[in-house]
C-alpha positions as CSV (number, residue, x, y, z in Angstrom):
1,M,-14.0,-40.9,-106.1
2,R,-15.2,-38.0,-108.9
3,I,-13.0,-35.1,-110.3
4,G,-14.1,-32.4,-107.5
5,E,-13.2,-34.9,-104.9
6,F,-9.8,-36.0,-106.6
7,A,-8.5,-32.0,-107.3
8,A,-9.3,-31.3,-103.5
9,R,-7.6,-34.3,-102.9
10,V,-4.5,-33.2,-104.8
11,G,-4.5,-29.7,-104.8
12,A,-4.8,-28.8,-107.6
13,S,-8.1,-27.5,-110.3
14,P,-10.1,-30.2,-112.1
15,R,-9.7,-27.8,-115.5
16,S,-5.1,-29.1,-114.9
17,L,-6.6,-32.5,-113.9
18,R,-8.0,-32.5,-117.5
19,H,-4.7,-31.1,-118.9
20,Y,-2.7,-33.6,-117.5
21,E,-5.3,-36.5,-119.1
22,Q,-5.2,-34.5,-122.3
23,Q,-1.8,-34.6,-122.3
24,G,-1.3,-38.4,-121.3
25,L,-0.1,-38.2,-118.4
26,L,-3.1,-39.5,-116.0
27,S,-5.6,-42.3,-117.3
28,P,-9.0,-42.0,-115.3
29,D,-11.7,-45.0,-115.2
30,R,-15.5,-43.9,-116.2
31,D,-18.2,-45.4,-114.7
32,A,-21.5,-46.2,-116.3
33,N,-22.4,-42.6,-117.1
34,G,-19.0,-41.3,-118.6
35,H,-17.9,-39.7,-115.4
36,R,-14.4,-39.5,-114.7
37,T,-13.6,-41.3,-111.7
38,Y,-10.0,-42.2,-109.5
39,D,-8.5,-44.1,-106.9
40,A,-5.9,-43.3,-104.1
41,H,-3.1,-44.5,-106.7
42,A,-4.4,-41.4,-109.2
43,V,-3.8,-39.2,-106.1
44,E,-0.1,-39.9,-105.6
45,V,0.4,-39.9,-109.4
46,A,-1.3,-35.7,-109.9
47,R,0.5,-34.8,-106.7
48,N,3.7,-36.0,-108.5
49,I,2.6,-34.7,-111.8
50,K,1.7,-31.1,-110.2
51,E,5.0,-30.8,-108.5
52,L,6.9,-32.2,-111.0
53,L,5.2,-28.9,-113.4
54,A,5.4,-26.5,-110.7
55,S,9.6,-27.5,-110.7
56,G,9.5,-26.2,-114.2
57,L,9.5,-29.6,-115.8
58,T,7.2,-29.9,-118.8
59,T,4.5,-32.0,-119.8
60,G,7.0,-34.2,-121.6
61,D,9.1,-34.6,-119.2
62,V,6.7,-35.8,-117.2
63,L,5.2,-38.2,-119.4
64,G,8.8,-39.4,-119.3
65,Y,8.6,-40.3,-116.0
66,L,5.6,-41.5,-115.9
67,E,6.9,-44.0,-118.1
68,A,9.5,-44.6,-116.4
69,G,7.4,-45.6,-113.5
70,C,8.9,-42.9,-110.9
71,L,4.9,-41.3,-110.5
72,G,3.3,-44.2,-109.2
73,R,4.7,-43.3,-105.0
74,P,5.5,-40.5,-103.3
75,R,8.5,-38.5,-104.0
76,A,9.9,-37.3,-100.7
77,D,9.6,-41.4,-99.5
78,S,11.1,-43.4,-102.9
79,P,15.0,-43.4,-104.8
80,R,14.8,-40.9,-107.6
81,C,14.9,-42.4,-111.3
82,A,17.6,-41.6,-114.0
83,A,14.6,-39.9,-116.2
84,E,14.1,-37.4,-113.6
85,L,18.1,-36.2,-113.5
86,D,18.5,-36.5,-117.3
87,A,15.1,-34.3,-117.4
88,A,16.3,-31.9,-114.5
89,E,19.5,-31.8,-116.6
90,R,18.2,-30.4,-119.9
91,R,15.9,-27.9,-118.2
92,L,18.3,-26.4,-116.7
93,A,21.1,-26.3,-119.2
94,G,17.8,-24.4,-121.1
95,V,17.4,-22.0,-118.0
96,E,20.8,-20.9,-118.0
97,E,21.5,-20.4,-121.3
98,R,18.1,-17.8,-121.7
99,L,19.5,-16.2,-118.2
100,A,22.9,-15.4,-119.8
101,R,20.9,-14.3,-123.0
102,L,18.5,-12.5,-121.1
103,Q,22.0,-10.5,-119.1
104,E,23.3,-9.3,-122.7
105,A,20.8,-8.1,-123.4
106,R,20.4,-5.8,-119.9
107,E,23.5,-5.0,-120.8
108,R,23.1,-3.4,-123.7
109,L,19.7,-1.4,-122.5
110,V,21.7,-0.6,-119.7
111,G,24.2,0.8,-122.0
112,H,22.0,2.6,-124.5
113,R,20.3,3.6,-121.5
114,A,23.6,5.6,-120.5
115,R,23.8,6.9,-124.0
116,V,20.3,8.6,-123.9
117,A,20.8,10.1,-120.2
118,A,24.3,11.5,-121.6
119,G,22.5,13.1,-124.9
120,V,19.8,14.5,-123.1
121,A,22.1,15.9,-120.0
122,A,24.2,17.6,-122.9
123,R,21.4,18.9,-125.1
124,Q,19.5,20.0,-121.6
125,A,23.0,21.9,-120.8
126,K,23.0,23.8,-124.1
127,G,19.7,24.7,-123.1
128,E,18.2,23.0,-126.7
129,P,14.5,21.4,-126.1
130,Q,14.2,17.8,-126.1
């Protein structure tokens, strides 16, 4: 099948599918005219790629899944690969680290806002101009 039909079956844009190809995640065949052609197996692989990227993994993570042979079967019906657990744990640790930094930044901003608000209120109470 050509990329338009393939994209419709996968539920992804042709642009996304070309990006997957550029990242080494998909390897379509080419017909005599040079157009990309895909088989039913590629549909399953592309659906899995899309799902994994939507869960917060990177194309680099997904490439590891591909190399481990974890992408060619329906994900809901198959046992998971060890490569999946490693990547998910790495990504989760990174997210948790960023959340901690954001929480610290939030707390600093809340404190700053409180000091500014107190200063503004004090100036207003004294009748000073803003």
